[in-house]
KEDREN-586994 format. One record per residue: residue number from 1; residue in three letters; x, y, z of N, C-alpha, C in turn. Coordinates in steps of 0.05 Angstrom, whole numbers. Layout:
<recs>
num=NUM, residuo=Ala, n_px=X, n_py=Y, n_pz=Z, ca_px=X, ca_py=Y, ca_pz=Z, c_px=X, c_py=Y, c_pz=Z
...
</recs>
This chain:
<recs>
num=1, residuo=Unk, n_px=1719, n_py=2133, n_pz=1646, ca_px=1731, ca_py=2108, ca_pz=1638, c_px=1760, c_py=2107, c_pz=1646
num=2, residuo=Unk, n_px=1775, n_py=2127, n_pz=1638, ca_px=1804, ca_py=2127, ca_pz=1644, c_px=1809, c_py=2129, c_pz=1674
num=3, residuo=Unk, n_px=1791, n_py=2143, n_pz=1688, ca_px=1794, ca_py=2145, ca_pz=1717, c_px=1791, c_py=2118, c_pz=1731
num=4, residuo=Unk, n_px=1771, n_py=2103, n_pz=1723, ca_px=1767, ca_py=2076, ca_pz=1735, c_px=1791, c_py=2058, c_pz=1730
num=5, residuo=Unk, n_px=1803, n_py=2060, n_pz=1706, ca_px=1826, ca_py=2044, ca_pz=1699, c_px=1850, c_py=2052, c_pz=1717
num=6, residuo=Unk, n_px=1853, n_py=2078, n_pz=1720, ca_px=1875, ca_py=2088, ca_pz=1737, c_px=1872, c_py=2079, c_pz=1766
num=7, residuo=Unk, n_px=1848, n_py=2079, n_pz=1776, ca_px=1844, ca_py=2071, ca_pz=1804, c_px=1849, c_py=2041, c_pz=1807
num=8, residuo=Unk, n_px=1841, n_py=2025, n_pz=1787, ca_px=1847, ca_py=1996, ca_pz=1788, c_px=1877, c_py=1991, c_pz=1787
num=9, residuo=Unk, n_px=1890, n_py=2006, n_pz=1770, ca_px=1919, ca_py=2003, ca_pz=1766, c_px=1934, c_py=2011, c_pz=1792
num=10, residuo=Unk, n_px=1925, n_py=2032, n_pz=1805, ca_px=1938, ca_py=2040, ca_pz=1831, c_px=1934, c_py=2018, c_pz=1852
num=11, residuo=Unk, n_px=1910, n_py=2008, n_pz=1854, ca_px=1905, ca_py=1986, ca_pz=1874, c_px=1922, c_py=1962, c_pz=1867
num=12, residuo=Unk, n_px=1924, n_py=1955, n_pz=1842, ca_px=1941, ca_py=1932, ca_pz=1834, c_px=1970, c_py=1936, c_pz=1841
num=13, residuo=Unk, n_px=1980, n_py=1960, n_pz=1835, ca_px=2008, ca_py=1966, ca_pz=1841, c_px=2013, c_py=1967, c_pz=1871
num=14, residuo=Unk, n_px=1994, n_py=1976, n_pz=1887, ca_px=1997, ca_py=1976, ca_pz=1916, c_px=1999, c_py=1948, c_pz=1927
num=15, residuo=Unk, n_px=1982, n_py=1930, n_pz=1917, ca_px=1984, ca_py=1902, ca_pz=1926, c_px=2010, c_py=1890, c_pz=1916
num=16, residuo=Unk, n_px=2019, n_py=1897, n_pz=1892, ca_px=2044, ca_py=1887, ca_pz=1881, c_px=2067, c_py=1894, c_pz=1900
num=17, residuo=Unk, n_px=2067, n_py=1919, n_pz=1909, ca_px=2088, ca_py=1927, ca_pz=1927, c_px=2086, c_py=1913, c_pz=1954
num=18, residuo=Unk, n_px=2062, n_py=1908, n_pz=1964, ca_px=2058, ca_py=1893, ca_pz=1988, c_px=2068, c_py=1864, c_pz=1986
num=19, residuo=Unk, n_px=2062, n_py=1852, n_pz=1963, ca_px=2072, ca_py=1824, ca_pz=1960, c_px=2102, c_py=1823, c_pz=1957
num=20, residuo=Unk, n_px=2114, n_py=1844, n_pz=1946, ca_px=2144, ca_py=1846, ca_pz=1945, c_px=2155, c_py=1847, c_pz=1974
num=21, residuo=Unk, n_px=2143, n_py=1863, n_pz=1991, ca_px=2151, ca_py=1865, ca_pz=2018, c_px=2149, c_py=1838, c_pz=2033
num=22, residuo=Unk, n_px=2126, n_py=1825, n_pz=2029, ca_px=2122, ca_py=1799, ca_pz=2042, c_px=2142, c_py=1779, c_pz=2031
num=23, residuo=Unk, n_px=2148, n_py=1780, n_pz=2006, ca_px=2168, ca_py=1761, ca_pz=1994, c_px=2195, c_py=1766, c_pz=2007
num=24, residuo=Unk, n_px=2202, n_py=1791, n_pz=2011, ca_px=2228, ca_py=1798, ca_pz=2023, c_px=2229, c_py=1790, c_pz=2052
num=25, residuo=Unk, n_px=2207, n_py=1789, n_pz=2066, ca_px=2207, ca_py=1782, ca_pz=2094, c_px=2209, c_py=1752, c_pz=2099
num=26, residuo=Unk, n_px=2200, n_py=1736, n_pz=2079, ca_px=2200, ca_py=1707, ca_pz=2083, c_px=2228, c_py=1696, c_pz=2086
num=27, residuo=Unk, n_px=2247, n_py=1705, n_pz=2070, ca_px=2274, ca_py=1693, ca_pz=2071, c_px=2287, c_py=1696, c_pz=2098
num=28, residuo=Unk, n_px=2288, n_py=1719, n_pz=2111, ca_px=2300, ca_py=1720, ca_pz=2137, c_px=2285, c_py=1704, c_pz=2158
num=29, residuo=Unk, n_px=2259, n_py=1703, n_pz=2156, ca_px=2243, ca_py=1687, ca_pz=2175, c_px=2251, c_py=1657, c_pz=2173
num=30, residuo=Unk, n_px=2251, n_py=1647, n_pz=2148, ca_px=2256, ca_py=1619, ca_pz=2144, c_px=2285, c_py=1611, c_pz=2147
num=31, residuo=Unk, n_px=2302, n_py=1625, n_pz=2132, ca_px=2331, ca_py=1617, ca_pz=2132, c_px=2347, c_py=1630, c_pz=2154
num=32, residuo=Unk, n_px=2342, n_py=1655, n_pz=2160, ca_px=2358, ca_py=1670, ca_pz=2180, c_px=2351, c_py=1663, c_pz=2208
num=33, residuo=Unk, n_px=2325, n_py=1664, n_pz=2215, ca_px=2316, ca_py=1659, ca_pz=2242, c_px=2307, c_py=1631, c_pz=2247
num=34, residuo=Unk, n_px=2305, n_py=1615, n_pz=2226, ca_px=2296, ca_py=1587, ca_pz=2228, c_px=2269, c_py=1585, c_pz=2242
num=35, residuo=Unk, n_px=2251, n_py=1603, n_pz=2235, ca_px=2224, ca_py=1603, ca_pz=2247, c_px=2205, c_py=1593, c_pz=2225
num=36, residuo=Unk, n_px=2205, n_py=1567, n_pz=2220, ca_px=2189, ca_py=1556, ca_pz=2198, c_px=2159, c_py=1559, c_pz=2202
num=37, residuo=Unk, n_px=2150, n_py=1558, n_pz=2226, ca_px=2121, ca_py=1563, ca_pz=2231, c_px=2113, c_py=1591, c_pz=2225
num=38, residuo=Unk, n_px=2128, n_py=1610, n_pz=2234, ca_px=2122, ca_py=1638, ca_pz=2229, c_px=2126, c_py=1644, c_pz=2199
num=39, residuo=Unk, n_px=2146, n_py=1631, n_pz=2187, ca_px=2150, ca_py=1635, ca_pz=2158, c_px=2127, c_py=1623, c_pz=2142
num=40, residuo=Unk, n_px=2115, n_py=1601, n_pz=2152, ca_px=2092, ca_py=1590, ca_pz=2138, c_px=2068, c_py=1609, c_pz=2139
num=41, residuo=Unk, n_px=2063, n_py=1621, n_pz=2163, ca_px=2042, ca_py=1640, ca_pz=2165, c_px=2046, c_py=1664, c_pz=2146
num=42, residuo=Unk, n_px=2071, n_py=1672, n_pz=2144, ca_px=2078, ca_py=1695, ca_pz=2127, c_px=2075, c_py=1688, c_pz=2098
num=43, residuo=Unk, n_px=2084, n_py=1664, n_pz=2090, ca_px=2081, ca_py=1656, ca_pz=2062, c_px=2052, c_py=1652, c_pz=2054
num=44, residuo=Unk, n_px=2035, n_py=1644, n_pz=2074, ca_px=2007, ca_py=1642, ca_pz=2069, c_px=1995, c_py=1670, c_pz=2063
num=45, residuo=Unk, n_px=2004, n_py=1690, n_pz=2078, ca_px=1995, ca_py=1717, ca_pz=2073, c_px=2005, c_py=1726, c_pz=2045
num=46, residuo=Unk, n_px=2030, n_py=1719, n_pz=2039, ca_px=2041, ca_py=1726, ca_pz=2013, c_px=2024, c_py=1714, c_pz=1991
num=47, residuo=Unk, n_px=2016, n_py=1688, n_pz=1994, ca_px=2001, ca_py=1675, ca_pz=1973, c_px=1974, c_py=1689, c_pz=1969
num=48, residuo=Unk, n_px=1961, n_py=1697, n_pz=1991, ca_px=1935, ca_py=1710, ca_pz=1989, c_px=1938, c_py=1737, c_pz=1976
num=49, residuo=Unk, n_px=1958, n_py=1753, n_pz=1983, ca_px=1962, ca_py=1779, ca_pz=1971, c_px=1970, c_py=1776, c_pz=1942
num=50, residuo=Unk, n_px=1986, n_py=1756, n_pz=1936, ca_px=1994, ca_py=1751, ca_pz=1908, c_px=1970, c_py=1743, c_pz=1891
num=51, residuo=Unk, n_px=1952, n_py=1726, n_pz=1902, ca_px=1928, ca_py=1718, ca_pz=1887, c_px=1910, c_py=1743, c_pz=1882
num=52, residuo=Unk, n_px=1908, n_py=1760, n_pz=1902, ca_px=1892, ca_py=1785, ca_pz=1898, c_px=1905, c_py=1803, c_pz=1877
num=53, residuo=Unk, n_px=1932, n_py=1805, n_pz=1878, ca_px=1947, ca_py=1821, ca_pz=1859, c_px=1942, c_py=1810, c_pz=1831
num=54, residuo=Unk, n_px=1944, n_py=1784, n_pz=1828, ca_px=1939, ca_py=1771, ca_pz=1801, c_px=1911, c_py=1779, c_pz=1791
num=55, residuo=Unk, n_px=1891, n_py=1777, n_pz=1809, ca_px=1864, ca_py=1784, ca_pz=1801, c_px=1861, c_py=1813, c_pz=1792
num=56, residuo=Unk, n_px=1874, n_py=1831, n_pz=1807, ca_px=1872, ca_py=1859, ca_pz=1799, c_px=1888, c_py=1864, c_pz=1773
num=57, residuo=Unk, n_px=1911, n_py=1852, n_pz=1771, ca_px=1926, ca_py=1855, ca_pz=1746, c_px=1910, c_py=1845, c_pz=1722
num=58, residuo=Unk, n_px=1896, n_py=1822, n_pz=1726, ca_px=1880, ca_py=1810, ca_pz=1705, c_px=1859, c_py=1829, c_pz=1696
num=59, residuo=Unk, n_px=1847, n_py=1844, n_pz=1715, ca_px=1826, ca_py=1864, ca_pz=1707, c_px=1837, c_py=1887, c_pz=1691
num=60, residuo=Unk, n_px=1862, n_py=1895, n_pz=1698, ca_px=1874, ca_py=1917, ca_pz=1684, c_px=1884, c_py=1908, c_pz=1656
num=61, residuo=Unk, n_px=1898, n_py=1886, n_pz=1655, ca_px=1907, ca_py=1874, ca_pz=1630, c_px=1912, c_py=1845, c_pz=1634
num=62, residuo=Unk, n_px=1898, n_py=1829, n_pz=1618, ca_px=1899, ca_py=1800, ca_pz=1622, c_px=1928, c_py=1789, c_pz=1620
num=63, residuo=Unk, n_px=1944, n_py=1799, n_pz=1603, ca_px=1972, ca_py=1790, ca_pz=1600, c_px=1987, c_py=1794, c_pz=1626
num=64, residuo=Unk, n_px=1982, n_py=1817, n_pz=1639, ca_px=1996, ca_py=1823, ca_pz=1665, c_px=1988, c_py=1802, c_pz=1686
num=65, residuo=Unk, n_px=1963, n_py=1795, n_pz=1687, ca_px=1954, ca_py=1775, ca_pz=1706, c_px=1966, c_py=1747, c_pz=1699
num=66, residuo=Unk, n_px=1966, n_py=1741, n_pz=1674, ca_px=1977, ca_py=1715, ca_pz=1665, c_px=2006, c_py=1712, c_pz=1672
num=67, residuo=Unk, n_px=2021, n_py=1734, n_pz=1671, ca_px=2050, ca_py=1733, ca_pz=1677, c_px=2055, c_py=1728, c_pz=1706
num=68, residuo=Unk, n_px=2035, n_py=1732, n_pz=1723, ca_px=2039, ca_py=1726, ca_pz=1752, c_px=2032, c_py=1697, c_pz=1759
num=69, residuo=Unk, n_px=2020, n_py=1683, n_pz=1740, ca_px=2012, ca_py=1655, ca_pz=1746, c_px=2036, c_py=1637, c_pz=1753
num=70, residuo=Unk, n_px=2058, n_py=1638, n_pz=1738, ca_px=2081, ca_py=1620, ca_pz=1746, c_px=2092, c_py=1628, c_pz=1774
num=71, residuo=Unk, n_px=2091, n_py=1653, n_pz=1780, ca_px=2100, ca_py=1662, ca_pz=1807, c_px=2082, c_py=1651, c_pz=1829
num=72, residuo=Unk, n_px=2056, n_py=1651, n_pz=1824, ca_px=2037, ca_py=1640, ca_pz=1843, c_px=2041, c_py=1610, c_pz=1846
num=73, residuo=Unk, n_px=2047, n_py=1597, n_pz=1824, ca_px=2052, ca_py=1568, ca_pz=1825, c_px=2078, c_py=1563, c_pz=1842
num=74, residuo=Unk, n_px=2098, n_py=1579, n_pz=1838, ca_px=2123, ca_py=1576, ca_pz=1853, c_px=2119, c_py=1581, c_pz=1883
num=75, residuo=Unk, n_px=2104, n_py=1602, n_pz=1890, ca_px=2098, ca_py=1608, ca_pz=1918, c_px=2082, c_py=1585, c_pz=1930
num=76, residuo=Unk, n_px=2064, n_py=1573, n_pz=1915, ca_px=2048, ca_py=1550, ca_pz=1924, c_px=2067, c_py=1527, c_pz=1931
num=77, residuo=Unk, n_px=2086, n_py=1521, n_pz=1913, ca_px=2105, ca_py=1500, ca_pz=1918, c_px=2123, c_py=1506, c_pz=1942
num=78, residuo=Unk, n_px=2132, n_py=1531, n_pz=1944, ca_px=2149, ca_py=1539, ca_pz=1967, c_px=2133, c_py=1537, c_pz=1993
num=79, residuo=Unk, n_px=2108, n_py=1544, n_pz=1992, ca_px=2091, ca_py=1542, ca_pz=2016, c_px=2088, c_py=1513, c_pz=2025
num=80, residuo=Unk, n_px=2084, n_py=1495, n_pz=2005, ca_px=2081, ca_py=1467, ca_pz=2012, c_px=2107, c_py=1456, c_pz=2024
num=81, residuo=Unk, n_px=2130, n_py=1464, n_pz=2013, ca_px=2156, ca_py=1456, ca_pz=2024, c_px=2159, c_py=1467, c_pz=2052
num=82, residuo=Unk, n_px=2152, n_py=1492, n_pz=2056, ca_px=2155, ca_py=1506, ca_pz=2082, c_px=2137, c_py=1491, c_pz=2102
num=83, residuo=Unk, n_px=2113, n_py=1484, n_pz=2095, ca_px=2095, ca_py=1470, ca_pz=2113, c_px=2106, c_py=1443, c_pz=2121
num=84, residuo=Unk, n_px=2116, n_py=1429, n_pz=2101, ca_px=2127, ca_py=1402, ca_pz=2107, c_px=2151, c_py=1404, c_pz=2125
num=85, residuo=Unk, n_px=2169, n_py=1422, n_pz=2120, ca_px=2193, ca_py=1426, ca_pz=2138, c_px=2184, c_py=1434, c_pz=2166
num=86, residuo=Unk, n_px=2165, n_py=1451, n_pz=2168, ca_px=2155, ca_py=1460, ca_pz=2194, c_px=2144, c_py=1436, c_pz=2210
num=87, residuo=Unk, n_px=2127, n_py=1420, n_pz=2197, ca_px=2114, ca_py=1398, ca_pz=2210, c_px=2134, c_py=1375, c_pz=2217
num=88, residuo=Unk, n_px=2154, n_py=1372, n_pz=2201, ca_px=2173, ca_py=1350, ca_pz=2206, c_px=2195, c_py=1358, c_pz=2225
num=89, residuo=Unk, n_px=2198, n_py=1384, n_pz=2231, ca_px=2219, ca_py=1394, ca_pz=2249, c_px=2207, c_py=1412, c_pz=2270
num=90, residuo=Unk, n_px=2194, n_py=1401, n_pz=2290, ca_px=2180, ca_py=1418, ca_pz=2310, c_px=2199, c_py=1435, c_pz=2327
</recs>
């Protein structure tokens, strides 16, 4: 029982670190290099990894998954803004 929990926790933390990396990469792509199309592709990957992270956190502890919901909402909003800026500024 404890072994299964530990494996789920490790997978969740691994995805958490990956979404941190993706989050850190978005800022220089969008603001630094002004590559809004590439930044949108990257934030889409961030959203997918974050949703998977939330799901794994939820399995380990529901409160941990719930705490990621506002962040997922924020990334969704940022992705919508990124998409709009990309499409309006070819």
